C-alpha positions as CSV (number, residue, x, y, z in Angstrom):
1,M,193.7,190.3,68.3
2,K,193.9,190.8,72.0
3,M,193.6,187.9,74.4
4,L,193.9,188.2,78.4
5,I,195.1,185.1,80.1
6,R,193.8,185.7,83.8
7,G,195.0,184.3,87.0
8,G,197.4,181.4,86.1
9,H,200.4,180.6,88.1
10,L,203.1,181.6,85.4
11,M,205.9,179.1,85.2
12,D,208.9,180.9,83.1
13,P,212.6,179.8,84.5
14,A,214.1,181.6,81.6
15,A,212.8,185.1,82.9
16,G,213.1,184.2,86.6
17,R,209.3,184.5,86.9
18,D,207.3,181.8,89.1
19,G,204.0,183.3,90.5
20,V,200.4,184.1,89.8
21,F,200.2,186.7,86.8
22,D,197.6,188.1,84.3
23,L,199.3,188.0,80.6
24,L,197.9,190.1,78.0
25,V,198.5,189.0,74.4
26,Q,198.3,191.3,71.2
27,D,198.8,190.8,67.8
28,G,200.5,187.1,68.5
29,I,203.3,188.8,71.0
30,V,203.3,188.7,75.0
31,A,202.3,192.6,75.2
32,E,202.1,192.9,79.1
33,L,202.5,190.8,82.5
34,K,201.1,192.1,85.8
35,E,201.4,189.8,88.8
36,W,198.8,189.3,91.3
37,T,200.1,191.0,94.6
38,N,197.1,190.6,96.7
39,S,193.5,188.6,96.2
40,E,192.3,191.0,93.6
41,A,193.6,190.6,90.2
42,P,194.8,193.4,88.0
43,V,192.1,194.8,85.7
44,W,192.4,195.2,82.1
45,K,189.3,196.1,80.6
46,Q,187.8,192.5,79.5
47,E,185.1,193.8,77.3
48,E,188.0,194.9,75.0
49,M,189.4,191.3,74.8
50,D,188.8,189.3,71.6
51,K,189.3,186.4,74.2
52,V,189.5,185.8,78.1
53,I,191.1,182.6,79.3
54,D,190.6,181.8,82.9
55,A,193.7,180.1,84.0
56,S,193.2,180.1,87.8
57,G,194.4,176.4,89.4
58,K,196.6,176.0,86.1
59,Y,200.2,176.6,84.9
60,V,200.8,179.0,82.1
61,M,204.1,178.0,80.5
62,P,206.4,178.9,77.7
63,G,205.1,176.8,74.7
64,F,206.7,173.3,75.0
65,I,209.4,172.5,72.1
66,D,209.6,168.8,71.0
67,L,213.2,168.7,69.4
68,H,212.5,164.6,68.2
69,V,209.5,163.9,66.3
70,H,208.8,161.9,63.3
71,L,206.2,163.2,60.8
72,R,206.4,160.8,58.1
73,E,205.4,163.1,55.4
74,P,206.2,162.7,52.5
75,G,206.1,159.1,51.3
76,L,204.7,157.6,54.6
77,E,201.4,159.5,55.0
78,Y,199.7,156.1,56.2
79,K,201.5,156.4,59.4
80,E,201.5,160.1,60.0
81,T,201.1,163.5,58.0
82,I,202.3,167.0,58.8
83,A,198.5,167.7,59.7
84,T,198.2,165.0,61.8
85,G,201.4,164.8,63.6
86,A,201.1,168.7,64.4
87,M,197.6,168.3,65.6
88,A,199.0,165.6,68.0
89,A,201.9,167.9,68.9
90,A,199.5,170.8,69.6
91,A,197.1,168.6,71.9
92,G,200.5,167.7,73.7
93,G,201.3,171.2,74.5
94,F,204.0,171.5,71.9
95,T,204.0,174.8,69.8
96,S,207.2,174.0,68.1
97,V,208.6,170.4,66.7
98,C,211.5,169.2,64.8
99,P,210.9,166.5,62.0
100,M,213.8,164.1,61.9
101,P,214.5,163.8,58.2
102,N,213.9,159.8,57.6
103,T,210.9,160.3,55.2
104,K,210.7,158.7,51.8
105,P,212.5,160.5,50.1
106,S,214.6,161.9,53.0
107,T,215.0,165.4,53.6
108,D,218.5,166.0,52.2
109,T,218.2,169.1,49.8
110,P,217.7,172.8,50.3
111,E,214.3,172.0,48.0
112,K,212.8,169.6,50.3
113,I,213.4,171.8,53.7
114,R,211.5,174.5,51.6
115,A,209.0,172.3,50.3
116,L,208.4,171.2,53.9
117,L,208.0,174.6,55.5
118,E,205.6,175.6,52.9
119,K,203.3,172.5,53.5
120,A,203.5,173.6,57.1
121,K,202.0,176.8,56.4
122,T,198.8,175.1,55.3
123,D,198.8,171.9,57.3
124,A,200.0,172.8,60.6
125,K,198.9,175.2,63.6
126,I,202.4,174.9,65.0
127,H,206.0,175.5,64.3
128,I,207.7,173.2,62.3
129,L,211.3,173.4,62.7
130,P,212.8,170.9,59.8
131,I,216.1,168.7,60.5
132,G,218.1,167.9,57.4
133,A,219.8,164.9,56.5
134,I,223.7,164.5,56.8
135,S,224.2,162.4,54.0
136,I,222.3,162.1,50.6
137,G,219.6,159.9,51.1
138,Q,220.5,159.0,54.4
139,E,223.0,156.1,52.8
140,G,226.3,157.2,54.7
141,K,228.2,157.5,51.1
142,E,227.9,161.3,50.2
143,L,227.6,164.2,52.1
144,A,224.3,166.4,51.6
145,D,224.0,169.9,51.2
146,I,224.3,171.2,54.6
147,Q,224.9,175.2,53.9
148,G,222.2,174.8,51.5
149,M,219.7,173.2,53.9
150,A,220.8,175.5,56.6
151,E,220.1,178.6,54.5
152,A,216.7,177.1,53.4
153,G,215.6,176.9,57.2
154,A,216.9,173.5,58.4
155,V,217.6,174.2,62.4
156,A,219.8,171.2,62.9
157,F,221.1,168.1,61.1
158,S,220.8,164.2,61.8
159,E,221.0,161.0,60.3
160,D,218.3,160.0,62.9
161,G,217.0,156.3,62.6
162,K,220.5,155.4,62.0
163,S,223.9,156.5,62.9
164,V,226.5,157.6,59.9
165,M,228.9,154.7,60.3
166,N,231.4,156.2,58.0
167,S,233.4,158.6,60.6
168,A,235.4,160.2,58.1
169,L,232.1,161.2,56.6
170,Y,230.1,162.2,59.5
171,A,233.3,164.5,60.8
172,E,233.0,166.3,57.6
173,G,229.1,166.5,58.1
174,M,230.0,168.1,61.4
175,K,232.4,170.6,60.3
176,A,229.5,171.7,57.6
177,A,227.3,172.0,60.4
178,A,229.3,173.9,62.7
179,K,230.4,176.4,59.7
180,A,226.6,176.8,59.2
181,G,226.0,177.3,62.7
182,R,223.8,174.4,63.4
183,P,224.1,171.3,65.7
184,V,224.2,167.6,65.1
185,F,221.8,165.5,66.4
186,A,223.2,162.2,66.9
187,H,221.3,158.7,66.7
188,C,224.0,156.7,68.6
189,E,223.8,153.0,67.4
190,D,226.1,150.8,66.3
191,I,224.6,148.8,63.4
192,D,227.2,145.9,63.5
193,L,226.4,145.3,67.2
194,V,222.4,145.0,67.0
195,R,223.0,141.5,65.3
196,G,219.0,141.5,65.0
197,G,218.1,142.6,68.4
198,V,214.6,143.8,69.3
199,M,214.6,144.6,73.2
200,N,217.0,145.2,75.6
201,A,219.7,142.5,76.3
202,G,219.1,141.0,79.8
203,K,216.6,138.5,81.7
204,R,213.6,139.6,80.0
205,A,214.5,139.1,76.8
206,E,215.8,135.8,77.5
207,E,212.5,134.8,78.9
208,L,210.7,136.0,75.9
209,G,213.1,134.1,73.7
210,L,213.9,137.6,71.9
211,P,217.2,138.9,70.7
212,G,218.8,141.5,72.8
213,I,220.4,145.2,72.2
214,T,223.5,145.8,74.5
215,N,224.0,149.1,75.8
216,A,227.2,148.7,74.2
217,V,225.2,149.6,71.0
218,E,224.4,153.2,71.9
219,D,227.5,153.8,74.2
220,I,230.4,153.0,71.7
221,I,228.7,155.6,69.1
222,T,228.1,157.9,71.9
223,A,231.9,157.9,72.9
224,R,232.8,158.3,69.1
225,D,230.4,161.2,68.7
226,I,231.6,163.1,71.7
227,F,235.4,162.5,70.0
228,L,234.5,163.8,66.9
229,A,232.4,166.9,68.3
230,R,235.6,167.9,70.2
231,E,237.9,167.3,66.9
232,T,235.3,169.5,64.8
233,G,233.9,172.0,66.9
234,V,230.3,171.3,66.2
235,Q,227.6,171.6,69.0
236,L,226.5,168.1,69.3
237,H,223.3,166.9,70.9
238,L,222.7,163.4,71.8
239,C,218.8,162.0,70.9
240,H,217.0,159.7,73.1
241,C,219.8,158.7,75.3
242,S,218.8,155.2,77.3
243,T,222.0,154.1,79.0
244,K,223.7,154.9,82.4
245,D,227.3,155.4,80.2
246,S,225.7,157.5,77.8
247,V,224.6,159.9,80.8
248,M,227.9,159.6,82.1
249,M,229.8,160.3,79.2
250,I,228.0,163.6,78.7
251,A,228.7,164.6,82.0
252,L,232.5,164.2,81.2
253,A,231.9,166.2,78.1
254,K,230.5,168.9,80.0
255,A,233.2,169.0,82.5
256,E,235.8,169.2,79.7
257,G,233.4,172.4,78.6
258,L,232.2,170.8,75.1
259,P,229.2,172.2,73.7
260,V,227.6,168.7,74.1
261,S,223.5,168.0,75.5
262,G,221.3,165.2,75.8
263,E,218.0,164.3,75.4
264,T,215.7,161.3,77.0
265,G,212.4,160.3,76.4
266,P,209.4,159.7,79.2
267,H,209.3,156.0,78.1
268,Y,212.8,155.9,79.3
269,F,212.2,156.9,82.9
270,T,208.8,155.6,83.2
271,M,209.3,151.9,82.0
272,T,212.2,149.0,82.4
273,D,212.7,146.1,80.3
274,A,211.6,143.8,83.5
275,E,208.1,145.6,82.7
276,I,207.6,144.4,79.3
277,P,204.6,141.7,79.8
278,E,204.4,139.9,76.4
279,D,206.1,139.9,73.2
280,F,204.4,142.7,71.5
281,G,205.3,145.2,69.2
282,N,204.0,148.2,71.0
283,Y,206.9,147.5,73.6
284,K,209.7,147.8,70.6
285,M,211.7,151.2,70.2
286,N,215.3,151.9,69.5
287,P,217.0,152.3,71.8
288,P,215.2,149.8,73.6
289,L,213.5,150.3,77.2
290,R,216.6,149.6,79.6
291,G,217.2,148.3,83.0
292,A,216.4,149.9,86.3
293,A,219.9,151.3,86.8
294,D,219.9,152.9,83.5
295,K,216.5,154.4,84.4
296,E,217.6,155.7,87.6
297,A,220.6,157.1,85.9
298,L,218.4,159.1,83.4
299,I,216.4,160.7,86.0
300,Q,219.6,161.9,88.2
301,A,220.6,163.4,85.1
302,L,217.3,165.4,84.3
303,Q,217.4,166.3,87.9
304,D,221.7,167.5,87.6
305,N,220.9,169.1,84.3
306,V,223.1,166.6,82.4
307,L,220.3,165.7,80.2
308,E,218.9,169.5,79.2
309,A,215.7,167.9,77.1
310,I,212.7,165.7,77.4
311,A,212.0,164.7,73.7
312,T,209.0,162.2,72.6
313,D,210.7,160.7,69.6
314,H,207.1,160.6,68.7
315,A,207.3,157.5,65.8
316,P,203.8,156.7,64.4
317,H,203.3,153.3,62.6
318,S,200.2,151.5,61.5
319,K,197.8,149.1,63.8
320,E,198.9,146.3,61.5
321,E,202.4,147.2,61.7
322,K,203.0,147.2,65.5
323,E,200.3,144.7,66.8
324,Q,202.6,141.9,65.9
325,S,206.1,140.1,67.4
326,M,208.7,142.6,68.4
327,L,210.7,140.4,65.7
328,K,208.5,141.6,62.8
329,A,207.1,145.1,64.2
330,P,209.3,148.4,63.3
331,F,210.7,150.5,66.1
332,G,209.2,153.3,67.7
333,I,206.1,154.4,69.8
334,V,204.3,157.3,69.5
335,G,204.5,160.2,72.5
336,S,203.6,163.7,71.5
337,E,200.1,163.4,73.5
338,T,201.4,161.7,76.6
339,A,204.6,163.3,77.2
340,Y,203.4,166.0,79.7
341,A,201.5,163.5,81.4
342,L,203.9,160.9,81.9
343,T,206.5,163.3,83.2
344,V,204.2,165.1,85.4
345,T,203.1,161.9,86.9
346,E,206.8,160.0,86.8
347,L,208.9,162.8,87.8
348,V,207.0,166.1,89.1
349,R,204.3,164.4,91.4
350,T,206.7,162.1,92.7
351,G,209.4,164.9,93.9
352,K,212.2,163.8,91.7
353,I,212.1,167.1,89.3
354,T,210.3,170.6,89.9
355,M,207.5,172.1,87.8
356,Q,210.4,174.7,87.0
357,Q,212.6,171.8,86.1
358,L,209.9,170.6,83.8
359,V,209.6,173.9,81.8
360,E,213.5,174.0,81.3
361,R,213.2,170.5,79.8
362,M,210.5,170.9,77.3
363,S,210.6,174.4,76.6
364,A,213.6,176.6,77.8
365,S,216.4,174.3,77.0
366,P,215.4,172.9,73.8
367,A,214.9,176.4,72.7
368,R,218.4,177.3,74.0
369,I,219.7,174.0,72.2
370,L,218.4,175.1,68.8
371,G,219.4,178.9,69.4
372,I,215.9,180.1,68.8
373,Q,214.2,183.3,70.5
374,K,211.5,181.0,72.2
375,G,211.3,179.3,75.6
376,S,210.3,182.3,77.4
377,L,207.0,184.5,78.0
378,Q,209.1,188.0,78.2
379,P,207.0,190.8,77.1
380,G,208.1,191.1,73.3
381,M,208.3,187.2,72.7
382,A,206.3,185.6,70.6
383,A,202.9,184.1,72.3
384,D,203.6,180.5,72.2
385,I,202.0,179.3,75.4
386,T,201.0,176.0,77.2
387,I,198.5,175.9,79.8
388,A,197.9,173.0,81.6
389,D,197.6,171.2,85.3
390,V,199.0,169.0,87.3
391,D,195.9,167.6,89.1
392,T,193.7,165.8,86.8
393,C,193.6,162.4,86.5
394,W,192.8,160.6,83.2
395,K,193.6,157.4,81.4
396,I,195.5,157.0,78.2
397,D,193.2,155.7,75.2
398,P,195.0,155.6,72.1
399,E,191.6,155.4,70.2
400,K,191.5,159.1,71.2
401,F,195.0,160.2,69.9
402,Y,195.2,162.9,67.2
403,S,197.8,161.1,65.8
404,K,197.4,158.4,63.1
405,G,199.8,156.3,65.4
406,K,197.9,154.5,68.1
407,N,201.4,152.6,68.9
408,T,202.0,153.3,72.7
409,P,203.0,150.8,75.6
410,F,201.2,153.1,77.8
411,A,197.4,152.3,76.7
412,G,195.1,152.1,80.0
413,K,197.7,154.0,82.0
414,E,196.3,156.3,84.6
415,V,198.3,159.5,84.4
416,Y,198.1,163.4,85.8
417,G,198.5,166.4,84.0
418,K,195.9,167.9,81.5
419,I,196.7,170.3,78.4
420,Y,194.0,172.6,78.6
421,Y,195.3,175.4,75.6
422,T,198.0,175.3,73.2
423,I,198.5,178.9,71.9
424,V,200.7,179.8,69.2
425,D,201.7,183.2,67.7
426,G,198.6,184.2,69.8
427,E,196.2,181.8,68.0
428,I,194.5,178.9,70.0
429,A,196.3,175.5,68.0
430,F,194.1,173.1,70.7
431,Q,191.8,173.7,73.5
432,Q,190.4,170.9,75.8
433,E,186.9,170.5,75.2
């Protein structure tokens, strides 16, 4: 198949390209690029193309890579499936996603990694890059077959949804991951300090009469995991960072030369706990929305490349589960279909980051963290492409989500930035109607 993408603003920081280009895709590969040097476009014979996309006025970017999603299958298909989660991701501009292992049963064996990849071949139009569990059943008692899962196709290892509280076992898991050449993705939560908390500890929690989660719950395990990474030599990636001190510790680790990276989610740089209007399950996430100082520290860390990635932590639940008090609702919100627009609205259009930094945080850096050949549109690379603008204003309507999960705190919010095409290996996975 031959596809021509005409006149789009190519934003490819990994290749050092930032300008108007024509892009030729052939047989799933970026075949050739031609820059517009004058008002006239370079000419390829359009009649020879199977598809021509007019991308004028839009950005053409390497496909977004989400380091952190929950697809729920197997075992929790009433919340999400590989098919619905992948479609939601495609609608959000993501060409690759990394599903966490906290399914039922958990993804903790080579056989389960292979089964997930086989199911993805038929059910997903995007790349599914599985993350394996560190311990069997994610019970924190016995190490899973990390080498075997790596050989089966696991791109990383994590106990996400919880921390491995047994530090000795966790250190062994880190050593095994380092030997397998895979990063560990850390969910930092001292479970003994949670004490039934459901939102950030502070004034708003007191006003709502809800138990709070202190910053120390995250910060203590962040420190532990960084020390263990230094001891074991593993590449450590810190998931859904939400506190100013976590950011500070990552910066110190980087200054020491440790292979440590971090991500945050759009909800953490968009809202604070003070903005939670009521006790409602759609405002419950783990870690919780934090205070203004934490939010500003996260934004600064994205500006300074201390936090290298923006990930969604897409966590779908049923309406029945989430439409109740935070005391009873499960943790988590969906994010695949809103992440790009929230980032454009909150960070790009406000001048806090550039479009180049957006692409770095949502594509180039995630690819580098995973060690995969993606995140750029150099000739010869796979044609994983996101085409979007930054000007279209629209209102978030969960009822229009492709995801089964409608649990977002951003329902009704006006945002900017629309995804028009998501192209995976040269095939259109999503097209704006």
